[in-house]
Backbone as CSV, one residue per row, in Angstrom:
resi,resn,N_x,N_y,N_z,CA_x,CA_y,CA_z,C_x,C_y,C_z
1,MET,-58.563,-44.097,29.761,-58.745,-42.649,29.967,-57.735,-41.408,29.524
2,THR,-57.964,-40.774,28.722,-57.160,-39.761,28.031,-56.441,-38.758,29.314
3,PRO,-55.267,-38.835,29.527,-54.561,-37.738,30.134,-55.294,-36.335,29.551
4,ALA,-55.086,-35.672,31.377,-55.501,-34.266,30.889,-54.790,-33.230,29.684
5,ARG,-55.188,-32.402,28.922,-53.985,-31.209,27.850,-53.857,-29.710,28.386
6,CYS,-52.543,-29.606,28.198,-52.612,-28.000,28.205,-53.596,-27.132,27.273
7,ARG,-53.960,-26.408,28.025,-55.125,-25.727,27.125,-54.422,-24.460,26.055
8,ALA,-53.151,-24.319,26.488,-52.594,-23.558,25.311,-52.138,-24.528,24.416
9,CYS,-50.859,-25.065,24.806,-50.402,-25.947,23.517,-50.578,-27.147,23.900
10,SER,-51.436,-27.997,24.208,-51.907,-29.227,24.202,-50.861,-30.054,24.470
11,ARG,-49.832,-30.206,25.296,-49.537,-30.970,25.959,-49.976,-31.991,26.837
12,PRO,-49.781,-33.161,26.758,-50.143,-33.776,28.379,-49.753,-33.332,29.404
13,LEU,-50.586,-33.187,30.495,-50.116,-32.603,31.714,-49.973,-34.245,32.828
14,ARG,-48.724,-34.240,33.792,-48.956,-35.171,34.211,-49.943,-34.589,36.208
15,ARG,-49.946,-33.441,36.325,-50.431,-32.452,37.463,-51.518,-31.844,36.760
16,PRO,-52.644,-31.656,36.059,-53.384,-30.374,35.746,-53.385,-29.623,37.003
17,ALA,-53.417,-28.463,36.507,-53.978,-27.383,37.185,-55.303,-26.954,37.022
18,ARG,-55.832,-26.099,37.662,-57.358,-25.424,37.294,-57.479,-24.575,36.665
19,ASP,-56.269,-24.001,36.059,-56.296,-23.112,35.294,-56.377,-23.689,33.939
20,GLY,-55.395,-25.038,34.084,-55.746,-26.097,32.609,-54.413,-25.781,32.032
21,LEU,-53.417,-25.209,32.151,-52.764,-24.584,31.527,-50.484,-25.461,32.164
22,GLY,-50.155,-25.754,31.368,-49.277,-26.608,32.153,-48.262,-25.461,32.271
23,PRO,-46.732,-25.751,33.178,-46.510,-25.284,33.484,-45.263,-24.045,32.724
24,VAL,-44.760,-25.260,31.601,-43.823,-24.056,30.438,-45.199,-23.048,30.249
25,CYS,-46.348,-22.858,29.745,-47.274,-21.836,29.541,-47.353,-20.934,30.615
26,ARG,-47.788,-21.372,31.733,-47.743,-20.908,32.895,-46.508,-20.376,32.624
27,ARG,-45.454,-20.405,32.828,-44.348,-19.272,33.198,-43.996,-18.543,32.172
28,ARG,-44.263,-18.785,30.605,-44.604,-18.038,29.479,-45.548,-17.126,29.710
29,THR,-46.713,-17.476,29.889,-47.995,-16.109,30.505,-47.844,-15.214,31.723
30,THR,-46.963,-15.669,32.692,-46.961,-15.102,34.066,-46.282,-13.036,33.932
31,GLU,-46.474,-12.454,34.585,-45.544,-11.036,34.367,-44.347,-11.237,34.647
32,VAL,-43.407,-10.502,33.584,-42.151,-10.536,35.223,-41.715,-9.269,35.920
33,LEU,-41.782,-9.335,36.696,-41.818,-8.768,38.473,-40.131,-7.888,38.029
34,LEU,-40.316,-6.672,38.730,-39.461,-5.968,38.406,-38.424,-5.579,39.999
35,VAL,-37.879,-5.825,40.596,-37.609,-5.459,41.585,-37.102,-3.519,41.574
36,PRO,-37.707,-3.079,42.117,-37.487,-1.788,42.343,-36.249,-0.941,42.832
37,VAL,-35.603,-0.141,42.808,-34.555,0.172,43.181,-34.409,0.930,44.500
38,PRO,-34.016,0.905,45.356,-34.246,1.589,46.682,-33.805,3.045,46.463
39,GLU,-35.008,3.710,47.179,-33.951,5.683,47.011,-33.062,5.716,47.800
40,GLY,-32.004,7.045,47.368,-31.230,7.241,48.108,-30.189,6.334,47.570
41,THR,-29.818,5.946,46.367,-29.126,4.795,45.729,-28.330,5.794,45.049
42,PRO,-27.103,5.727,44.928,-26.466,6.784,44.307,-26.510,6.204,42.596
43,GLY,-26.234,7.209,41.753,-26.419,6.898,40.368,-25.415,6.092,40.065
44,HIS,-24.243,6.678,40.392,-23.267,5.943,40.503,-22.497,4.162,40.257
45,VAL,-22.518,3.349,39.892,-22.093,1.902,39.842,-20.884,1.728,39.712
46,PRO,-20.397,1.293,40.849,-19.112,0.873,40.873,-18.288,0.381,39.858
47,GLY,-17.268,0.649,39.770,-16.257,-0.128,38.603,-16.446,0.420,37.277
48,GLN,-17.704,1.284,36.972,-17.688,2.140,35.636,-17.567,3.580,35.656
49,THR,-16.968,3.917,35.077,-16.202,5.213,35.638,-16.032,5.894,34.200
50,ALA,-16.330,7.044,34.116,-16.098,7.421,32.692,-15.060,8.219,32.352
51,LEU,-14.065,8.031,31.028,-12.807,8.842,31.103,-13.524,10.091,30.827
52,PRO,-11.904,10.969,31.077,-12.591,12.324,30.603,-11.947,12.360,29.090
53,LEU,-12.849,13.516,28.950,-12.441,14.234,27.730,-11.416,15.199,27.266
54,VAL,-11.084,15.186,25.935,-9.797,16.315,26.077,-10.421,16.852,24.859
55,PRO,-9.769,18.084,24.536,-10.145,18.542,23.143,-9.573,17.781,21.596
56,HIS,-8.369,17.224,22.013,-7.803,16.804,21.192,-7.148,15.425,22.183
57,GLN,-7.713,14.388,20.998,-7.422,13.207,21.926,-6.722,11.693,20.721
58,PRO,-5.038,12.542,21.443,-3.943,11.778,20.746,-4.155,9.880,20.137
59,SER,-3.478,10.060,19.137,-4.212,8.792,18.466,-2.415,8.877,17.779
60,LEU,-2.711,7.242,17.274,-1.689,6.516,16.734,-1.396,7.186,15.812
61,TRP,-2.465,8.136,14.707,-2.041,9.097,12.977,-1.546,10.272,14.010
62,SER,-2.280,10.745,15.252,-1.608,12.362,15.156,-0.500,12.323,15.773
63,LEU,0.286,11.251,16.254,1.721,10.997,16.181,2.568,11.552,15.871
């Protein structure tokens, strides 16, 4: 008896599923779930601060 094969890539399957896909192909075809950001979360991310910009930034060339 020949083993069941994946419908998408034709790999042999140990445990055939009803949809005919193997575990690797099933992971590829499933949609990625996005986790929504809860409301009321501030836009500021801790640890990331913007540096204040001044009109003339001193550098080694301007010193």
